[in-house]
C-alpha positions, 0 to 999 in steps of 0.5 A: 134117256138123259145120258150122264155128261162128263163121265170120268176119263176112265170110264171114257178111256174103257168106251173107247176100247168098247169102240175099237174090239174086233171080235164078239169076245172083245166086245164082252171084255171091253164092255165088262171093263166100262160097266166097272167104271161108270159111277153107281148113282141115278145119273148113271141108271140108265146108262148101266142098264142099256150096258148090262142088256147090251151085255147079254145080247153079245153073249148070246150071240157068242153062244149062237155063232158057236153053236152054228160052227157046230151045226146046230141051233137057227141062224139069226143074224141077217144080212142086209141087203135093198134099199132098207132092212125092216123087221117084221114083229108081232105076238104068236099068230098075229099073221106075220109070215102070212104077210112077209110070204104075201109080200116077198114070195119068201117060204115062211112057215105058216101054220095055226098054232104058235111059234111056228117060226123059230128063226129069221126069214128074208125076203125082198119087196118091190116099191116101183124101182126100190127093194125093201128086205122083210124079216119075218121074226119069232113072234114076241113072248111079252114079259120073258127074258127068253134068248128068243124074244133077246134076239128079235131085239137084236134084229130090231137093233140091227134094223132100219125100221119095225113094222108091228103086226097086230092080229084083229081078232084079238084086241089090238090094242093091248097087243100094241101096248105089249110090243111098245113095252117090250121095245120100250125096255130095250131101249127102242123108240117108236117116237121120235125125240125132240132132237135126234143126232145120227153119226156114221162113222167112216170105216175107210180113208181120213175123211174128218168129221162132217156136220150136217145141220137140219135142226139146230145145236142148242148149247154148243157149236159144231166144233164142240161136237168134233171135239167131243167125237175126238175125246172119243177118238172118232175122227172120221164120221157123218154127224146129222143133227135132226131138231133141237139138239144138246151136247148130251144128245150127241154123247148120246148118240155115241152110245147108242143106247136109245134107239129110234126106229121108224114103224108101220102098224100092220093090223091084220085078219080085218077079214075077220073083224073089220069093225074092232080093226077100224076101231083099235086103229083110232085108239092106237093113233091117238096114243101115238099119232105119227105112227101110219097105221094099215088095215089089211087081211093077208088072207084076202090080200088086200090092204097092203098097196100102200105099204110101200110107199109108207115106208119110203117117206117113212125111212126118209129116204131119196133116189138119186140117178147118176149120169156120166157127161153126155152119158144116159141117165143110170136106171137104177138108182143110189138110195140115200138118206134125205139130207145126204150131199153131192159129197155122199153120191160121190163117196158111194160111187168111188173115193177117187171122186172125191179125191179129185173133185171138180163140180157137179152137174144136177137135175132135178127138184134141188137144182135152181135150173136144168144142169145147175152147177153145184159143189159137195155140200149140196143137199139132194132131193128124191129125183135129183139126177147128179153129173161128176166131174172130175179130174180123172 
């Protein structure tokens, strides 16, 4: 989506109120006011559509909270745990619940009739020394604007990745197209755009705006990026640039109206029709070549052996191990995104390490030699060991 450049000053001011809103009620009011100030023309059509959908999600979330307070209705918000939260979606009877139960041991409700799952159920899946949170969800009903559909979309927007479960016994290609259409209509992309901007707002401290380039800026400088963020009153953030990015792309990321989510496709029930599963995988691969496809059977407990490895790669994660000077290497790693630096490690441990930082020593793939001395901007790789030296 092309975000309208140079929104009117009034619209920007209203968007700042949306970002600063604390409660759901405040967010709803601020978003309504923002929408009323966005000019109505073709260039803002997608932005206005997104804002209206976001309003609907917030109103439903408010209604859900009211029901929870009164002890009625299911709970849909799932607190993130582990290295990443992966939402598992599919059409009715695709086998989502069986897969989540098999991989995590979560107590999901499993039956051979549709809509057995009416609220999300989380569970933890282990991959080596990393834990992933899988979330079973109510089935998607294509073309419906039902509350369940909208709530599942809300879960996906808040997640780190999505698993699409397809049923090998019932035309997996058509199921995939239906799910893809639902996600696309909700502004969720499974295909990486030419360039991508991730803005991680810092909640505390005066860290300023850091820009990490893992690609290039086409029509602006890093200083232009900082000035744009400041015009939206974003003063403390880490901006990551992937691929080729324009200043409009940075502005679009502020609104988060289009979200890219890494995805994995599982064609389940391969024990029923293996040939169809294989043929469907080939067709889907031609449609979207970059999404990994697993052919599996929850019933036979087969085909899931590589899922953890695939998720780790698709989520672009790295494991970094810390050690104290003359101490042992930690057994539990810090899980960070690719492009993370020593700064991120120091910040994760404690902000006092940033304030008193002197240097760090690195062992592992990113080090030129064992124990290399580096600064805060040193980019880390999976398996690195970091020893931070600070005036403490």
